[in-house]
BALOBA-1460 file (C-alpha; in Angstrom, 3 decimals):
// residues 151
<rec num="1" residu="m" x="12.495" y="7.934" z="6.160"/>
<rec num="2" residu="f" x="10.571" y="4.980" z="4.719"/>
<rec num="3" residu="a" x="7.909" y="7.303" z="3.293"/>
<rec num="4" residu="w" x="10.545" y="9.339" z="1.426"/>
<rec num="5" residu="y" x="12.179" y="6.147" z="0.160"/>
<rec num="6" residu="c" x="8.859" y="4.841" z="-1.183"/>
<rec num="7" residu="i" x="7.999" y="8.159" z="-2.857"/>
<rec num="8" residu="l" x="11.466" y="8.371" z="-4.445"/>
<rec num="9" residu="l" x="11.196" y="4.804" z="-5.705"/>
<rec num="10" residu="q" x="7.833" y="5.552" z="-7.320"/>
<rec num="11" residu="i" x="9.088" y="8.753" z="-8.938"/>
<rec num="12" residu="t" x="12.196" y="7.121" z="-10.433"/>
<rec num="13" residu="l" x="10.434" y="4.200" z="-12.116"/>
<rec num="14" residu="p" x="11.422" y="4.028" z="-15.786"/>
<rec num="15" residu="s" x="7.912" y="3.172" z="-16.988"/>
<rec num="16" residu="k" x="4.733" y="4.131" z="-15.210"/>
<rec num="17" residu="l" x="1.016" y="4.019" z="-15.640"/>
<rec num="18" residu="p" x="-0.562" y="7.233" z="-16.944"/>
<rec num="19" residu="l" x="-0.898" y="10.082" z="-14.454"/>
<rec num="20" residu="f" x="-4.691" y="9.817" z="-14.330"/>
<rec num="21" residu="v" x="-4.460" y="6.120" z="-13.562"/>
<rec num="22" residu="n" x="-1.972" y="6.758" z="-10.752"/>
<rec num="23" residu="l" x="-4.166" y="9.500" z="-9.313"/>
<rec num="24" residu="l" x="-7.291" y="7.333" z="-9.345"/>
<rec num="25" residu="l" x="-5.340" y="4.403" z="-7.950"/>
<rec num="26" residu="f" x="-3.871" y="6.574" z="-5.179"/>
<rec num="27" residu="m" x="-7.359" y="7.641" z="-4.108"/>
<rec num="28" residu="a" x="-8.715" y="4.084" z="-4.252"/>
<rec num="29" residu="i" x="-5.800" y="2.768" z="-2.182"/>
<rec num="30" residu="e" x="-6.300" y="5.531" z="0.395"/>
<rec num="31" residu="v" x="-9.988" y="4.633" z="0.743"/>
<rec num="32" residu="i" x="-9.281" y="0.941" z="1.306"/>
<rec num="33" residu="l" x="-6.416" y="1.587" z="3.744"/>
<rec num="34" residu="t" x="-8.470" y="4.033" z="5.803"/>
<rec num="35" residu="n" x="-11.401" y="1.636" z="5.910"/>
<rec num="36" residu="k" x="-9.083" y="-1.255" z="6.788"/>
<rec num="37" residu="l" x="-7.625" y="0.729" z="9.671"/>
<rec num="38" residu="t" x="-11.053" y="1.795" z="10.909"/>
<rec num="39" residu="i" x="-12.700" y="-1.618" z="10.679"/>
<rec num="40" residu="i" x="-9.836" y="-3.693" z="12.071"/>
<rec num="41" residu="g" x="-8.636" y="-1.204" z="14.669"/>
<rec num="42" residu="y" x="-11.776" y="0.481" z="15.917"/>
<rec num="43" residu="n" x="-14.767" y="-1.670" z="14.988"/>
<rec num="44" residu="l" x="-13.237" y="-5.102" z="15.578"/>
<rec num="45" residu="g" x="-10.656" y="-3.961" z="18.136"/>
<rec num="46" residu="l" x="-7.963" y="-6.316" z="16.843"/>
<rec num="47" residu="f" x="-5.247" y="-3.707" z="17.431"/>
<rec num="48" residu="q" x="-4.884" y="-0.340" z="19.066"/>
<rec num="49" residu="i" x="-3.083" y="2.739" z="17.794"/>
<rec num="50" residu="n" x="-0.874" y="4.458" z="20.354"/>
<rec num="51" residu="t" x="-2.527" y="7.880" z="20.598"/>
<rec num="52" residu="k" x="-0.806" y="8.875" z="23.852"/>
<rec num="53" residu="s" x="2.330" y="9.946" z="21.994"/>
<rec num="54" residu="i" x="2.176" y="12.451" z="19.143"/>
<rec num="55" residu="p" x="5.298" y="11.057" z="17.359"/>
<rec num="56" residu="h" x="3.839" y="7.543" z="17.530"/>
<rec num="57" residu="f" x="0.501" y="8.718" z="16.158"/>
<rec num="58" residu="l" x="2.175" y="10.731" z="13.379"/>
<rec num="59" residu="s" x="4.267" y="7.729" z="12.378"/>
<rec num="60" residu="m" x="1.051" y="5.707" z="12.019"/>
<rec num="61" residu="i" x="-0.447" y="8.414" z="9.791"/>
<rec num="62" residu="l" x="2.717" y="8.515" z="7.636"/>
<rec num="63" residu="h" x="2.730" y="4.728" z="7.440"/>
<rec num="64" residu="n" x="-0.900" y="4.471" z="6.385"/>
<rec num="65" residu="d" x="-1.144" y="7.517" z="4.119"/>
<rec num="66" residu="l" x="2.254" y="7.556" z="2.424"/>
<rec num="67" residu="t" x="4.471" y="4.532" z="2.934"/>
<rec num="68" residu="v" x="1.990" y="1.747" z="2.237"/>
<rec num="69" residu="t" x="0.219" y="3.768" z="-0.438"/>
<rec num="70" residu="f" x="3.411" y="4.386" z="-2.402"/>
<rec num="71" residu="v" x="4.579" y="0.781" z="-1.970"/>
<rec num="72" residu="l" x="1.285" y="-0.326" z="-3.512"/>
<rec num="73" residu="l" x="1.501" y="2.290" z="-6.271"/>
<rec num="74" residu="t" x="5.015" y="1.156" z="-7.132"/>
<rec num="75" residu="f" x="3.845" y="-2.455" z="-7.080"/>
<rec num="76" residu="a" x="0.951" y="-1.724" z="-9.456"/>
<rec num="77" residu="n" x="3.073" y="0.409" z="-11.793"/>
<rec num="78" residu="v" x="5.809" y="-2.186" z="-12.145"/>
<rec num="79" residu="f" x="3.452" y="-5.162" z="-12.315"/>
<rec num="80" residu="l" x="1.136" y="-3.619" z="-14.915"/>
<rec num="81" residu="t" x="3.794" y="-2.096" z="-17.172"/>
<rec num="82" residu="t" x="6.161" y="-5.040" z="-17.529"/>
<rec num="83" residu="t" x="5.730" y="-8.312" z="-19.374"/>
<rec num="84" residu="k" x="8.591" y="-10.179" z="-17.693"/>
<rec num="85" residu="v" x="7.321" y="-12.743" z="-15.217"/>
<rec num="86" residu="s" x="10.511" y="-12.557" z="-13.112"/>
<rec num="87" residu="i" x="10.069" y="-8.815" z="-12.573"/>
<rec num="88" residu="r" x="6.418" y="-9.322" z="-11.641"/>
<rec num="89" residu="w" x="7.399" y="-11.945" z="-9.077"/>
<rec num="90" residu="a" x="10.191" y="-9.760" z="-7.711"/>
<rec num="91" residu="i" x="7.974" y="-6.689" z="-7.233"/>
<rec num="92" residu="s" x="5.260" y="-8.852" z="-5.647"/>
<rec num="93" residu="v" x="7.689" y="-10.342" z="-3.129"/>
<rec num="94" residu="y" x="9.239" y="-6.910" z="-2.455"/>
<rec num="95" residu="a" x="5.845" y="-5.243" z="-1.860"/>
<rec num="96" residu="f" x="4.655" y="-8.049" z="0.417"/>
<rec num="97" residu="l" x="7.829" y="-8.304" z="2.498"/>
<rec num="98" residu="f" x="8.287" y="-4.528" z="2.762"/>
<rec num="99" residu="q" x="4.753" y="-4.136" z="4.096"/>
<rec num="100" residu="l" x="5.365" y="-6.925" z="6.611"/>
<rec num="101" residu="l" x="8.614" y="-5.262" z="7.687"/>
<rec num="102" residu="i" x="7.173" y="-1.798" z="8.230"/>
<rec num="103" residu="g" x="4.149" y="-3.279" z="10.010"/>
<rec num="104" residu="a" x="6.475" y="-5.199" z="12.321"/>
<rec num="105" residu="m" x="8.496" y="-2.042" z="12.964"/>
<rec num="106" residu="l" x="5.331" y="-0.231" z="14.035"/>
<rec num="107" residu="r" x="4.621" y="-3.021" z="16.492"/>
<rec num="108" residu="w" x="8.226" y="-3.119" z="17.802"/>
<rec num="109" residu="n" x="8.068" y="0.634" z="18.458"/>
<rec num="110" residu="y" x="4.646" y="0.396" z="20.162"/>
<rec num="111" residu="v" x="2.840" y="2.438" z="17.520"/>
<rec num="112" residu="l" x="0.439" y="-0.474" z="17.043"/>
<rec num="113" residu="i" x="-0.509" y="-2.756" z="19.894"/>
<rec num="114" residu="d" x="-2.031" y="-6.079" z="18.859"/>
<rec num="115" residu="t" x="-5.012" y="-7.239" z="20.889"/>
<rec num="116" residu="g" x="-6.261" y="-9.979" z="18.582"/>
<rec num="117" residu="w" x="-4.335" y="-9.414" z="15.376"/>
<rec num="118" residu="n" x="-1.571" y="-11.823" z="14.338"/>
<rec num="119" residu="f" x="1.010" y="-12.448" z="11.634"/>
<rec num="120" residu="g" x="-1.308" y="-14.672" z="9.595"/>
<rec num="121" residu="m" x="-4.097" y="-12.104" z="9.560"/>
<rec num="122" residu="e" x="-1.595" y="-9.395" z="8.596"/>
<rec num="123" residu="s" x="-0.277" y="-11.511" z="5.711"/>
<rec num="124" residu="i" x="-3.752" y="-12.237" z="4.369"/>
<rec num="125" residu="m" x="-4.730" y="-8.573" z="4.624"/>
<rec num="126" residu="i" x="-1.602" y="-7.495" z="2.727"/>
<rec num="127" residu="l" x="-2.342" y="-10.022" z="-0.039"/>
<rec num="128" residu="v" x="-5.973" y="-8.904" z="-0.286"/>
<rec num="129" residu="v" x="-4.968" y="-5.236" z="-0.547"/>
<rec num="130" residu="m" x="-2.321" y="-6.076" z="-3.166"/>
<rec num="131" residu="i" x="-4.883" y="-7.978" z="-5.273"/>
<rec num="132" residu="y" x="-7.349" y="-5.105" z="-4.873"/>
<rec num="133" residu="t" x="-4.660" y="-2.670" z="-6.031"/>
<rec num="134" residu="l" x="-3.846" y="-4.767" z="-9.104"/>
<rec num="135" residu="l" x="-7.465" y="-5.218" z="-10.102"/>
<rec num="136" residu="l" x="-8.245" y="-1.522" z="-9.800"/>
<rec num="137" residu="g" x="-4.975" y="-0.578" z="-11.508"/>
<rec num="138" residu="y" x="-5.844" y="-2.846" z="-14.420"/>
<rec num="139" residu="l" x="-9.380" y="-1.451" z="-14.569"/>
<rec num="140" residu="f" x="-8.168" y="2.166" z="-14.486"/>
<rec num="141" residu="q" x="-5.479" y="1.412" z="-17.076"/>
<rec num="142" residu="r" x="-8.060" y="-0.095" z="-19.448"/>
<rec num="143" residu="m" x="-10.374" y="2.842" z="-18.815"/>
<rec num="144" residu="a" x="-7.597" y="5.343" z="-19.608"/>
<rec num="145" residu="y" x="-6.791" y="3.637" z="-22.916"/>
<rec num="146" residu="k" x="-10.448" y="3.271" z="-23.856"/>
<rec num="147" residu="e" x="-11.238" y="6.919" z="-23.055"/>
<rec num="148" residu="g" x="-8.213" y="8.123" z="-24.993"/>
<rec num="149" residu="w" x="-6.316" y="9.561" z="-22.002"/>
<rec num="150" residu="v" x="-3.181" y="7.861" z="-23.277"/>
<rec num="151" residu="r" x="-1.681" y="8.464" z="-26.694"/>
């Protein structure tokens, strides 16, 4: 349900980055989220993914591959296409809090089991990924204009 909501929100935005920018940004976000999950979950062992239940495992895949990705895409599209500071603040707070909420829901439903991960680490990781998304979105946007992909 959250994945569909995030996709619908992205689709209905009145102003968006060019399609090529969104495609490149989608791929870059997927790479960082997959690496984040692998490094934190498997290499460092700070949380475990519930793989004993297929619905739990599928909800983790949907969360990582669709929900968070489209929240970050929406965040980048709104932040980079508006000049109003209040809208930039609002989308930043929305993206941060929504990611905290869906992460907490995964923990409440035993999809993720924390073994060394905490709220502070989660907050810092969300902020780092949001900054990464903005920097790459800005870079891809500049590249699209410079290469003439946008008229």
